[in-house]
N, C-alpha and C positions, 0 to 999 in steps of 0.2 A: 725254468730248467733246473734251478737249484733251490735248496731249502731256504737258505739265507744268503743274500748277496747285496752288499752296499754299493759296489762300484761298477756294476754292469750297466750297459747302455743299450737303448733301442734306437737305431738310426732308421727313420722311416720317412715317407713323403708321398708324392703324387705321381710317380712313374711306375708303370707296370713292368714286370720282370722282362729282362732282355739279356742278350748273350753276346760277348765279343770273342773272336777267335783269330788266330794268326792267319794272314793271307800274304805274307812275304813283304819285303821292302818295297818302297815306292817313293814317288815324288811327294814333297811336302804339301800340306793342305794350303789353300789360299782363301781369300775373302776377307771378311771383317775380323780384325784382331780384337780379342776381348781380354779383359783382365778383371781381377777381383776388386779393384779400386780405381777411381778416377786418376788419370795421369800416369797409368802404367801401360800405355800402348793401346788403349781401347778407344774406338771412335764412338762408342756408346757409353756414356758416363752417368746419365741421370735422366729423370723425367719419365713420361708415359711410354716412351719407346724402348725402355730398358727394364730388365729384370735381373734377378740373381739366381745362380745355381750353386748350392752347396754340394761339393763332391768329396766323399770319403773313400778310403781304400782299406781293404781287409784281406784275409786269406783263409781259404778252407784248408784244413789240416793236410800236411804232407810230411814225407820222411826226410826232412832237411833241417840241419842246424843253421845254415845260412843259404839264402837264395837272393843274391843281390844283383840287380840289373839297373841300367840307366833308363829312366823314363824321360823321353825326349820331348813329348808333347801330347796333349789331349785336345782333339778338335771335335766340334759338334756340327752337324749338318742340319739346316732348317729345311722345311718342306719346299721352300722356293729355290733350293739349291745353294743358298748362302752358307758358307763355312766360317765358323768363328773359332778362334783359339781360346780354350778355357784354361790352358796351362802355358803361359808365355815363357817359362823358364824350364830348363832340364833339371832333373834331380835324381839322386841315386837312392834306390829303395831296396831294403832287405825284406822281402815279402814273408820270410819265415817268421819274422817277429810279430806278425799280425794275426796269428791263429786265435788269440784271445783278446784282440784289440782292433779297433778301427781308428783311423786317423784322418782329420781334415786334410785334404789335398789342396783344395782351392775354394774360394768363395767368389766365383767369377761373375762379373757383370756382362751380360750378353743382350742382344736385341730380343724383344719379346717375340713370341711365336711358338710354333709347334716344331720340335726337333725330332727327326726321323732316323738319324744315324749318328754314329760316332766312331772315332778312330783313336786308339791309344798306341803311340809309337814307342817300342822298346828296343834297346840296343844291348845285345848280348856280347859285344866284342870284348868288354872287360868284366864279364860276369864273374862273380865270386860265389861259387856253390859248394857247399860242404854237406856230407852225410856222416852218420855215425856208424862205425864198424868196430864191434867188440869194445865199445866204450870210448873209442878214440875218434876225434874229428878227422875226416879224410876229404881231400879236395876232389871235385867232380867236374867233368867237362860236359857242357851242353852241346848236343848235336841234333840234327834233324833226322827224319826217318831213314835217310840214306847214309847216315854217319858223318855228314859234313858239319863243320862248326857253324854255329848260328851267328848271324850278325844283326842287322836291323830288321825288326819285324813290325809290320803294321797290324794291329789287332783291331779288326773292324766289326761293327755291329750294324744291323738293320733292325730297327725296332718294330715290334708287333703293332699292327694298326690300332689295336685297342690300348696300347701302352706307350704312346708317344710322350716325350718330355715336353710339357707345356709350361712355358715361361711367361709370367705375367708380372706387372709392376706391384711392388709392395709386399710380396710374400714369396720368399725363396723356394724354388723347386729343389728337390733333394735327389741325389744319385749316389749309390754305393757301388764301388767296383770291387768284386771279390775274385782274387786270383786263386783259382782252384788248383793247387799244386798237385793233388792226387790225380785229377783228371788230365792235367797238362803234361805230366811227366812220368816216364818209366825208367827206373834206376836199374842199371846193370852193374852189380858188384864184382863181376868176374873180369872186367877189363882193367887195363892199367894205362892211364888213370881210370877211375870209375867213370862211367859214361851215363849221361842222363838224356834220354831221347825226349825232346820237348816239342809240344804243340801248344804254345801259349794260349790259354783259355781263361777268360774272366766272365763271371756272372755279374750283371749289373741290375740293381733293383731299387725300388723306393722303400722296400720293407724287407730287410735281410731275414733269412730263415733263422739265423742265430742272433741272440742278444749278446752284444759285446760292449765292453767299456769303450768310450769314445775319447780320443785325445785331441786337443787343439793346442798347437804351438804358435808362438809369434811374439813380436815386440809390443809392449804396452802402448796404447794410444791415449787413453784417458780413464779416469776412475769417477764413478758417480756413487758417493757414499750414501746418499739418500735412497737411491734405488738398489743399493747393495750389489752393484755390478761394475764391470769394467769392460773396455773395448780393446781388442787386440787385432793387429794385422796377422793374417794367416801366413806362417812361414813353416812349411811342413818339414818333417824329418829333421835333419841337421843342416839344412841349407843355410848358408851364411848371410844371404842378402835379400832373399825373395820377400815380396809383399804382395800377397795374392788375395786381397780382399779383407774386409773387416767384419768381425763377428762380436756380438755382445755376450759376455759370459756373466751369468747370474750366480751369486753366492748367498749363503744364509748363515745362521748362527752355528751350524754344524760343519761348515766347510773348513777343512784342515789346510792351513797355509804353511809353507816353508819359504821364507824370504831371506836371501843372503845368509843361509845357514841357520836362521832362527825360526822357531816354530810358534804358530799362533792358531787360534780357533775363532772363526767368525769375524766380527767387525774389526778387532785389533789387527787381524791379518790383512784385511782390505786397506786399513790405514797404513800399514807397513808397506804395502804395495804402492799406494799413492805416494808415500815418501820416497820410494825408490826412483820414481820419476818416469816421464815419457821415454820410450825406447828401451826400457828394461825388458829383458827376455823373460817370457812366461811359458808355462805348460799347465794346461788344465785337463783334468780327467773328470768325466761326468756323463750326463744323459742329454739327448736331444729329443724334445717332444714333437709329435706329429702335427698337432693342431696349430700351434703358434710359432713353430720353429725356434723354440727357446732352448738355449743350452744352459744347463744347471751343473755347476761344478761341485764335486765332492772333495776334490784335492786340487790345490794350486801350488806350483813351485815357481819361484821367480828369482831373478838376479843370479848370484853365484850358485844358487841351488839348481840351476838349469845346467845339465851336462854340456861340457865343451866351451863354456863361457870363459872361465878363468883357471880351471884346474883340469888335470887329466882325470878321466872317469872310466872305471871298469865295471861292466854289468855282466852278470851271469850267476851260475850256481856254485856254491862252495862245495868242491869235490872232496876236500880233506882239510884237516886243521892240525897243526903241530904248534903248541904253545900259542904265540900271538901271530902266527903266520898262516894265512889262508891260501888255498890253491883254487884258482878258477881256470878251467881249460875249456876252450870252445865258447868264449865270451866275446863281448864287444868292447873295444877301446875307443873312447872319444877324446880327442885332443883339441885344445883351442886352435882355431883357424879362422882367418878372415877371407880366405879365397876358396876353400873347399868345405865339404860337409864334415871333415875331420873325424869320421868314424870308420872303423874297420873291424871285421871279424877276425879273431885271433885263435888259430887252431892249437897253438902250443900253450903250455901252462904259464899263467901269470901269477906271481906271488903277490898277495896283498898283505902288507905289514900293518898291524894295528898296535895301539899302545894306550897309555893312560890319558893321552891328549885326544884320543879319537872320540868323536861325538856320534852316538848311535841312536837312530830313531826307527820306529815302525811306520809304514804307510798308514795314513788314516787314523792313527791313534791320537789321543790328546797329547799335548806337548809334554814329553817325558823323556829324559835321558836314560838310556839303558846301559847296563854294564857290558864289559867285553865278552862275558859268557853268553850273551844273547846270540852271538854269531856261531852257528853250529853247522855241521855237515848237512847238505841238502838245501839250506836256506838260499833263496834267490836274493841277491843284493845289488846295490849300486854304490860303489866306493869312490870317494873323491880324495885326490891327493896328487902326488907328483911321480911320474914314471921315469925310471932309469934302468940301465942294463947292468946286472951284476953277474959275473961269471957266465955270460952268454944268455942269461934269463932275464926277462922283463920283470921288474919289481915295482909295484905301486906303493909308495910310502904314504900311508894314511894315518901315521901316528899323530899328526896335528891336523888331520882332515876329518872326514865324517863318513858314515856308512848308513845308507837307507835300506831297510829291510822291506822287500816287496812280498805280497801274498804269494805263496808257493803252492803249486798244483801237484797232487799225488794221484797216480793211477795205479790200481791194483785190484786184488780180489779179496773178498771178505774171508777172514779166518774165524774169529769169534766176536760176539757182541755181548756186553752187559751194560746196564744203564750207565751212561757217562763215558764209556770206553769202547773203542773198536780196535781189533787187531786185524792187520791186513798183510797180504803178500804183495810187496811192491813190484810194480811192473815198470814204472818210469816216474821220475821227478822232473817236472817242468820239461817233459819231452826227452830227457836224457836217460839212456840205459842205466840200469842200476849197477852194472859192472863198472861204471865210471866213478863210483863213489867209494870212499874208504871211511867207514864209520868208527874207526879207532878213536877212543877218547871221548865219545859222546856220552857214555854212561858214568854213573857214580864210581863204578869199578869196571875193569875190563870185562868182567863176567856179564855185565848188564848193558854193554854197548848196544846201540840201536841195531836190531836184527832185521834186515829187509824181508826175511821170510815170515817174521812175526812182529811187524812194526806196530807200535802201540800209539794210538791216537786218542787223546782226551777230547771228548765230544760235548761235554757239558749237558745242556738240556736238548740238544739236537735229537730229533726222532730217529731211532734205529730199527723200528719194528718191521720195516719192509725188507731188511737185509737178511739174507741167508748165506750160509757158508758156501764159498765158491762163486758168489755173485760178483760181477765187475762193479767197482765202486770208484768214485772220484771225490777227492777231499781237497778243500782249499783252506789255507790257514798259515801258521808260522811254525817253523821247527823249534823244538824245545831248546833250552839253554845247553851249551856245551858243558859236558862233565856232570850233568844233573839228571839225565835220563835214568829210568823211565818217569813219565811218559816221554815219547820221542817227538810228539807233534801236538799242537793245539789246533783242533779243527774248528773252522768257522762255518763251513758249508760241507754237507755230505750229500752227494747225489747217488741214488741207487742205480742198479743195472738198467731199469726201465728209462732212466733219464740220461744214461751215458751214451754218447754218440757212437754209432756203429758206422763203419765204412766198408762198402763192398766194391772191389775193384777187379776188373778182368780185362785182359788184352789178348788180341789174336796176333798171329804172325804179321810180319811187316806188310804182307799182301792182304791181310784182313780176311774176313769170311763173309759169304753171302747168306749164310744160314745160322745166325747166332742163337736163335730162340726155338724152343719146342712149341711155345704158344705165345701169342701176342694179342692182347685185346684191350678194351677200354677199362677193364678192371685190374689189369696187371700184366706181367710177363713172366715167362719161365725160361731160364737159360738152358741151352743144350751143353752140358758139361762133358759130353762124349765127343764133342767136335774136335777133330785132330788138329785144327788150326790154332787152338788155344796156346798162347805163349807162356812166358815165365811168370806173368802176373795173374794170379787167381786167388785172391785172399778175401777173407771176411774178418774184419777187426772189430771187436766189441771191447771198447776201452783198451786194456793192455793185452787182451786175449786175441791172438791171431790164429785163425783157422784156415786150413787149405780147403778151398772150395771143392777141389776135386776129390777130397777125402771124405766129404759129407755123404751120408747114406743116400741122399737125394738132393737135387738142386733146390735151393730155397726159392719160394715164389716171391717176386717183388711186386708189391702193391702200393698205390699212392696213399700218402697220409691225408687225413681229413681234419678239418678244424684248425689247421695251422698254415703258415705261409709255405708255399711250395714253388718249386722252379724245376721245369723239365726242359732240357736243352738239346737241340740237334745242331751239330757242327758239321758242315759239308761244303766242299768246293770253295773255300775262302769266304763263305757266308754263314750265317747262323740264325737261329730262331729259338725263342724261349716261349714255353707255354706254361700257364698256371693250371690248365685243364689237362689231366693225364690222357683223356680220351682223344683230344686233338693231337697230343704228342704221339700217342700210339698210332693214330691214323697216318701221321707224317712218316713214322718209321715204316709202316706197312707199305706205303707207296714207294719209298726209297729202296726197300729190300725187294727188288724186282728180279733177282737172279744175276744181276750184273754189278750192282753197287755193293761195295764191301765195307763192312764195319770193322774198325781197328781197335776201338776201346770203349769201355763203359765204366763209369764210376757213379756210385750212389751213396748218399748219407742219410741216416735215419736211425731206426731202432730195429733190432733183430730179436724175434721171439723164438727161443730155442724149441719150446714144446710144439709150436705150430710150424716150425721151419719156415718162417715168413719174415721177409724184410720189408718194413714199412718205410717208404722213402719220402723224404722231404725234398731232396734234390736228386736229379739224375742228369748226367751229362754223357752223351754218346758222340763219338768222333768217327766220321766216315773218311774215306780217302779224299 
């Protein structure tokens, strides 16, 4: 998907695509309780009667700064009717944080067999949802189609006969749950508070459409220096006590370690991890291969370098800087806790104070301390220190702490290109509206402060020959030093318009429509954009560019992608089915659209060709009444 990327991950396995969708609250599942490791409530702990399932969670893109709900359980149903619990503890998840990331949820030990269904139980009672309006984070309330507050929802799936989850001894099965926020939610900015009509929908598959970095968190079990590996118990998100199965993490000479605030590369980092001892908190970022289920880490953090262990940690984008004070608004605050996950989304501004004693590093770089000027406007950071309240504002004192710089994502359109440099009109930085940022002080003088209309990106030897003025473009890298611009940004990856994800979303009135398409066949479909039932959602987004579908000269034709992973999903009457074959998907739609059944929403991801007015879809989700 991108020209150069060191830390992306492919999470794949042996389960055909499937789909989960909300079917309301209900009684808890029963049967055999399973866990990721012996002694955690599982009656199946080892031997030929048991196997493992690695489960990861991620999120398709949506218009949310936070989307936090409680995940109460995950149950799997075997073909003989036996139900097992693959997630024996509840945990709180902010799905908006997983647009560019997947995370191990559990490594469950379950009875061998063919699994035909699953249920994920979500609790919206204490949901924390935020959207951005004019650069400011705003709270939103989740409601159902009738406007009632959401509570507990069972998100159920029945697997396609050709794609059942087969668990065998000795080789873990793999399952990725993708919470499609665009398909699941419709945002109404005109209500007070802002309302989000939610029909929770997740796509589950062995081979996700998108390649994403994979994160694995949990306490250290053991280190094998000879094999350059270590074993960790899975403890997802910021859960304080869970142990949900064991996974071996492999390292090599290039793996970047940060252990108790000290940086290493390769074997010295693994030795430092071993010295930290059993039970040390760890986070690994890397890739999981399909053939041997091997997890290879590009980055490992451990001990006090793990957020929430011993210091307060603020994560987010620097919106402005004045002297040695940084402003982060709409970020995450993690505080040490032994009873809760200790994390919260903070809508108001948090001041991060740095000083001569602040240690600054870049993710994935060789061990190197950076100067204070490395922290500039737009940079995504994780700052470690101590939070206090000063004059009603939260302040993180990192003057004796440290700041980790993460890869930062730019979305925009091409202005000009010359070898080694790209100028672009910024549309978003790490998903935040550009109006949220104040670039004062970024330049050598005020006259050359970073300009979001002509943002200068140093691209080195990255190829720019496919880029033309006005094209959508995505860039990953690090913001240039404060007070030193231009250039404003050092790009490590440049993706042109043909590789930038496009999202098509349309909804019909609460009652839906019986005639959403002008044509529907095995080779594609054509929306009827004159349908009077079309509601407020009718957009085509190509990177940062948002088009009104109704303003296009003609409706774009939606066709299935070829040569890549695809997932076409029908959600109806509390059940769901996913197809890899578009012809089967179209046939299902044709049968359902019988003049009585009503379609409420459609969301697709893929690439849009302007000249052809054609949307090539890798995923399509349709939701019926």
